N, C-alpha and C positions, 0 to 999 in steps of 0.2 A: 504494500500500500504506500501511496505517496500523497503528501499534502501540498497543495499549491495555494498560494495567495493569488486571488483573481481580482480583476477590476473591470467594471462595465464602462461603456462609453460615457455614462453620466458621472463617473468618478467614484462610484460606490465600491468599496473593497470588501471582499469576503473570502473565506477559505472553503476549499472543497477537497475531499479525498477521492483518489482514483486508484484503480487496481495497479496501473503502471502508466508510463508516459504515453504509450500507444493508445490506451483507453481514453486518456485526456484528449488526444488528437482526434480520435474517432467521434467523441461527443461534441467537440468544438465544431468539427466539419458538419455534423448533423444538426447543429443549432440546438442541441439538447441541454446546454448549460445556460441557465438564466439567473440574472441577478435577483437575490431574494428580497431586495428592497424595492426595485422598480420593475422587474420582469424583463429587462433588456437582455437580448441574446447576443449583442455585440460585446463579447467577453474576451479578455486576454489575460495572460499571466502578468501579475504585478511584480515589480522588483522585490526580491526577497533577500533577506540577510540570512546567513547561516544560523541555524537554531542552536544556541549554546544553552545547554541544560542549566537552568537556574532554579527550576522547580521539579518536583517529582512528576512522573507520568500521570499519577492519580490526580494531582492538582490540575494538570493540563486537561485531562479528561473531564474533570468537573467543570472547568471553565468552558470547554466546548459544549458540554451538555447544557449549561446555563445559557449560553448564547443561542443554541438551537431552540430552547424553550422560549426565549424572548422573541425570536423570529416567529415561532408558531403562535405565540400569544398576539403578536402584531397582526398576523394573518387573520386570526379570529376577530380581533377588534375591527379591522378593515371590513371584513365580510358583514359582521353584525351591524356596523354603522351605515353601510351602503347597499345592502341587499335585503330583500323581503324573505322572512322565514316562512316556509310553506310546509314544514313538518314532513310527515310520511306521504304527502301528496306531491313530493318533489318530481317524480318521474312523469306523472300526469300533467303537472303544470309546465314542465320543460317541453312536453309534447305540444301543449296548447300554445306556448310562446313560439315554438318552432314553426307551427302551422299558421301563425297569425291570428289565432283565436283568443289570445290573451295579450295584454300589454307587454311589450318587450322591456325587460328589466332584469337585473341581477336577482337571482333567488338562491336560497340554500335550504337544505333540509336533509332528510334521510332517504336512502335508497338501498335496497338489497343488492347483492352482487348480481343476481339475475336481472333486476330492473336496470342496473347500470349496463350490463351486457346488451340488453334489448335496446337501450338508448344508443349505444355504440353501433349496433346493427342497423338502426334507423338513420344513422348519420347525424344524430343530435349531439352537439358538442356539450360536454360537461366534464367536470374534473372533481376528483376526490382530493380533499385537502387534509393535511394533518390538523387535528383538532385538539389543541392543548387543553387539558383540564384546567378549570379555574383554580387559582390559588387564593387562599385567604391571607393576604398580606397587606 
């Protein structure tokens, strides 16, 4: 595994792990790497300094986990503030929007694996997102 410091065209820097440098190249070429802050796919390696161990691997793992949790919480906030919650009616409402039977807007809710697969088969764009549990802090 290799860790790269990456940067999008808007200047946001983030880290990502890859199996090897070839895996990084394949994902960049496919446009599969996106900035977690703005969604930009114009991503390059940022200048990196050698990693001189000043903390234990456990400290670094905890820091990375904390950063990932913060990103997931940010995604949750963004979705909740800008999209309509439709609960377990997600698949049906996505179809209505897709067919112009309902107002076009961002929605979120629950869908089973089977419902998600059916939406894929019908060409209805949707995404599963990591949903960080709320913390009482």
